[in-house]
Structure formats: structure tokens, C-alpha cells
N, C-alpha and C positions, 0 to 999 in steps of 0.2 A: 234201152236204150239198142238201139240199131245196131246190128251185127255185122261188114261186111263182108266179100264173100273170102279174106284172107283170113278178118277171125273166124268167121266158118270153118272156115280147115281148121284149125288152130280152137274152136271150143268144142268143135264137134265128138271128141272121148271126153269131156271132162262136162258133168251136171251142172246148170245150171245154179242150184241152189252152191254149189262150192265157188262156184265164181264171183257169187251174192258174195260169201264164209269169205274169201280170200276178201275183196273191197273192205266187209268191214274190219279185215284188222289190222290191214296199213290205217284205214280209218281213224282206228284206236293207233295205235305206234304216230300215225301223224299229231292226232289229240293230244299224247304225251307231248310230242315235242315242241308245241303250240304252249304247254302248261310252264314246260320247260325255258319260251322266250317271253313271254309275256307275264309268267308267273317269279316267286321268291324262290321256284327251284331252280338249277340248271338245267339244260338240255339232258346233260348224259343223266345226270341226276335223275330227275323226271322219265329218259328213258328205261333208265337201268334198275331204276327202283321205284315208279309208277304203276299206282294199280291199273291204270290202261296197259299201260306196254305188259304189265304183270298177266293181265287177262288174254291180252294176245298170244303171248309166247305160248300159254297153257290152249289158247282156242288153236296154235298151230299142234300141236302136239294131237291133240284131240283127231280131229281130220286130217294128218298125212298118210297116214293107213288107206283112206277115199282118194287121198291126190297120185297114191304111187301108181307111175306108169301114164299120167297123164304129163299136159302143158305144164296144168298149174304145181306138178312136184316142183318144179324150177319156182317156182314165186314161195311156196311152202321152205325150202330150203334157205334162200335166199331173204327170207324174216329171220328165222330161225339165226340161222350164220350172223345175224347183221347183230340181234343182240348179246348171241356167246360170244365174238371177236370184240366187240365193245365192250364186252364184260372184262375179259382178259386184259385189253390195251388199260383200259382202267386200272385192272391191281397192279396192272405190271409201273403205274406213274403211281400207285402208291404202292408200292412197294419200294420204288424210287426216293422217294417223300423219307419215307423211314432209312434208307441206305445210309440217304446223306443227313442223319441225326435232322430231321427236317429243315433244315438248309434248302432241299430240291423243294420247299414248297413255292420257292421265288419264279424260277424256272417251269413248274409241272404245269400250270397255264395253259401253254405255250400245248403241249399235247394233247391238254385236253380239249381246249378248242377248236385242236383238226379235230378229234372223236367228234366232238361236237357236229361239224357242217360234214362231217363223212355219215355221220348217224342220218343228218334230212335228205343228204345227196339220195343212200342209201332206198331210204324211204320216199321220196321223190321219183328216181329213177323206176324201182318197181311199183310202181302203183301207176307209172303213166307206160307201163311196159304192159300191165295187166288191162288198161285202159284200151288199149289197140293191138290186144288178142294176142299177144306174144311172148314166148316164153324168157325167163333170166337165166343168163348165162352161170355156170356156178362153181 
């Protein structure tokens, strides 16, 4: 991968191996999204409970200490927050279904669909920023 002058200033304080590690994490998350889109699982289910995403989140926590103080820290936080906030929204949807004595299952597909699109957006947006050597806002 060629590094532009803008990227060089951004990647100067992050080891190349950590940039590659972050690429792998985005790839694992993207793989879980593809499985959810093309497979029998849902996007939300594959992202939150699929092995690729679980491995990616574990990888985030393993290396976040090395990313502290670098521009990559924002990507690690972006990925971790995507997972945990998604789990929160899905949990709220499940609680809604139980609170409405399962009548809510009729309309819960709309917020779950929004969460699925949000997952796709977050992974795509983060990966493109990483490719361009830019930190994520968090």
C-alpha cells in the first residue's frame, strides 16, 4: 500500500503491524456482515453473535493498549463501540417484544433493519477512513 504525505503524518506514530491488525479486524467484521447478507443468518445476528465478529472484538481488546496514543486508537474505539451499542439497541428491541407480550415482534423488524444498516455503515466508514490514514471521530 502506497502512503501519501497525509497518510504518512497520520501513520508515523502507529506501527505498520498495528495498521494491518486493524485492517484484519475490519475484514472480520465485514465478513460477518457478508455472511448475514448472503447466508441464512441475519446481518444483526451474524454481526453480534457470529464467530468472525466475536474474534474481531477480542482482537480489539487484545491490542487496544498498543493503539493508545496513536491515531488508530480511534478506530479501535469505533469498532468496539459499534459492537456494544449494536448489542444495546438489539437488547432494547428484544425487551420491547417481551414488554408487548410478543405483539411488538410485528414492528421490531424496522429498528432491527436500521441497526443492520448502521452496522454496514459503521464498518464501511471506518474501513475507508483507515484506508485513507484518517482517525475516526468517536
